[in-house]
C-alpha positions in Angstrom: 0.0 0.0 0.0 1.5 3.4 -0.9 2.1 5.8 2.0 2.0 9.5 2.5 2.9 11.8 5.3 1.0 15.1 5.6 3.4 17.5 7.3 1.8 20.8 8.3 1.7 23.8 10.6 -1.6 25.4 11.6 -2.2 28.3 13.9 -5.9 29.0 13.7 -7.1 25.6 12.4 -7.4 26.4 8.6 -4.4 24.5 7.5 -5.1 21.6 9.9 -8.6 21.4 8.4 -7.1 21.1 4.9 -4.6 18.5 6.2 -7.5 16.5 7.6 -9.5 16.7 4.4 -6.5 15.6 2.3 -5.8 12.7 4.8 -9.3 11.4 4.7 -9.5 11.4 0.9 -6.1 9.8 0.6 -7.2 7.1 3.0 -10.3 6.5 1.0 -8.1 6.1 -2.1 -6.2 3.3 -0.4 -3.2 5.4 0.8 -1.7 4.9 4.2 -1.6 8.3 5.8 0.3 9.9 8.7 -0.5 13.4 9.9 2.5 15.2 11.4 2.3 18.6 13.0 5.7 20.4 12.7 5.4 21.7 16.2 5.5 18.3 17.8 7.9 16.5 15.5 9.7 13.6 17.3 12.6 11.4 16.1 10.0 8.7 15.1 8.2 11.3 12.9 11.5 11.9 11.0 11.8 8.1 10.6 8.3 8.0 9.2 9.3 10.6 6.6 12.2 8.4 5.5 9.8 5.5 5.0 6.9 7.0 3.2 6.4 7.1 -0.6 5.2 10.8 -0.7 4.7 13.9 1.4 2.2 16.7 1.3 3.4 19.9 3.0 1.1 22.5 4.4 1.5 26.0 5.9 -0.5 29.1 6.1 1.0 32.0 4.0 2.3 34.6 6.3 3.9 37.8 5.0 4.6 36.3 1.6 5.9 32.9 2.5 5.6 29.8 4.8 5.1 30.4 8.5 8.2 30.4 10.7 7.2 27.1 12.3 7.1 25.4 8.9 10.4 27.1 7.8 12.0 25.5 10.9 10.9 22.1 9.6 12.4 23.0 6.2 15.7 24.0 7.8 15.7 20.8 10.0 15.4 18.7 6.8 19.1 19.3 6.1 20.1 15.9 7.5 17.7 13.9 5.3 18.8 16.2 2.4 22.5 15.4 3.1 21.8 11.7 3.0 19.3 11.9 0.1 16.7 10.1 2.2 13.8 11.8 0.4 15.2 11.5 -3.1 12.6 10.3 -5.7 9.7 10.5 -3.3 6.6 12.4 -4.5 5.8 15.8 -3.0 3.1 18.4 -3.1 2.0 21.4 -1.1 -1.0 23.3 0.2 -1.5 26.7 1.8 -4.2 29.0 3.2 -4.3 32.8 3.4 -7.1 35.3 4.1 -6.9 36.8 0.6 -7.7 35.1 -2.7 -4.1 35.8 -4.0 -2.4 36.6 -0.7 1.0 35.7 -2.2 0.2 32.0 -1.7 2.1 31.2 -4.8 5.3 32.3 -3.1 4.6 29.7 -0.3 4.1 26.9 -2.8 7.3 28.0 -4.7 9.2 27.7 -1.4 7.9 24.2 -0.9 8.5 23.1 -4.5 12.1 24.4 -4.3 12.6 22.4 -1.1 11.3 19.3 -2.9 13.7 19.9 -5.8 16.6 20.3 -3.4 15.7 17.0 -1.9 15.5 15.4 -5.3 11.8 14.8 -5.0 9.2 14.8 -7.7 6.6 17.6 -7.4 2.9 17.0 -8.1 0.8 20.1 -8.9 -2.9 20.8 -9.2 -4.7 19.7 -12.3 -8.4 20.5 -11.8 -9.7 23.2 -14.1 -12.5 25.3 -12.6 -15.1 27.6 -14.0 -15.6 29.5 -16.2 -13.4 27.2 -18.4 -15.2 24.1 -17.3 -18.6 25.4 -16.1 -19.6 22.2 -14.3 -16.5 22.7 -12.0 -17.9 25.9 -10.4 -16.2 26.5 -7.1 -13.1 24.3 -7.9 -9.7 25.8 -8.1 -11.3 29.3 -8.2 -7.9 31.0 -8.0 -6.4 29.1 -10.8 -3.4 27.9 -8.8 -1.6 25.1 -10.5 1.6 24.6 -8.5 -0.3 23.1 -5.6 -3.5 23.5 -3.5 -4.6 26.8 -2.1 -7.5 27.9 0.0 -8.9 31.1 1.3 -9.4 31.3 5.1 -12.8 32.6 6.0 -14.6 32.8 9.3 -13.6 31.0 12.4 -16.5 28.5 12.2 -16.4 27.4 8.6 -12.6 28.0 8.1 -12.6 27.4 4.3 -15.3 27.4 1.7 -16.8 24.2 0.4 -15.3 24.9 -3.0 -11.8 24.8 -1.5 -12.7 21.7 0.4 -13.8 20.0 -2.8 -10.6 21.2 -4.5 -8.6 19.6 -1.7 -10.4 16.3 -2.2 -9.7 16.5 -5.9 -6.0 17.3 -5.2 -5.8 14.3 -2.8 -7.2 12.0 -5.5 -4.6 13.3 -7.9 -1.8 12.7 -5.4 -3.1 9.2 -4.6 -3.2 8.3 -8.3 0.4 9.6 -8.6 1.5 7.6 -5.6 -0.1 4.5 -7.1 1.6 5.1 -10.4 5.0 6.2 -9.4 5.4 6.3 -5.6 5.5 2.7 -4.5 8.5 1.6 -6.6 10.7 -0.3 -4.2 13.8 0.7 -6.2 13.3 4.4 -5.6 10.0 5.0 -3.8 11.2 4.7 -0.2 14.0 7.2 -0.3 16.5 4.9 -2.0 18.4 6.9 -4.6 19.0 5.2 -7.9 22.4 3.6 -8.4 25.2 6.0 -9.0 
């Protein structure tokens, strides 16, 4: 069974909600899922990351980039980077901000660059929303292709149903990618190809 770790930071609950939605949909697609909060990472969580086939990274967008707590996780990934533990795993990212644009693309770029540095393979968004595909009204309303984005709304709802549905579609895409490319025992568990 392919496996995925969802590594995230959430301050007000918006990013955690997206992580939960992604995790539930991935599990429904037959993916083994681990949810890891960067604020409580333990040695066994880092071991988990070495063993999974893919990772989804999530952070709110603060001041044009990932939150400081998620940046700490990025910096602490230097040891796996040095030993190429994450090479050839699949990666993807998600972010939430209070504005439709909110410079969320910069956050996804930071994440995709981290994935590239680790030798990972990035999976972006593929769902085309309205008005291009009218029946997809509410999906990917901001036209973000590098990853998954959502707009934070009130404290009760957190994110709109369209963003929730887009998260479920993104999870299905990531699950399909894991099933196609991620569970290759030669490279899928952080084993670099022969040199």
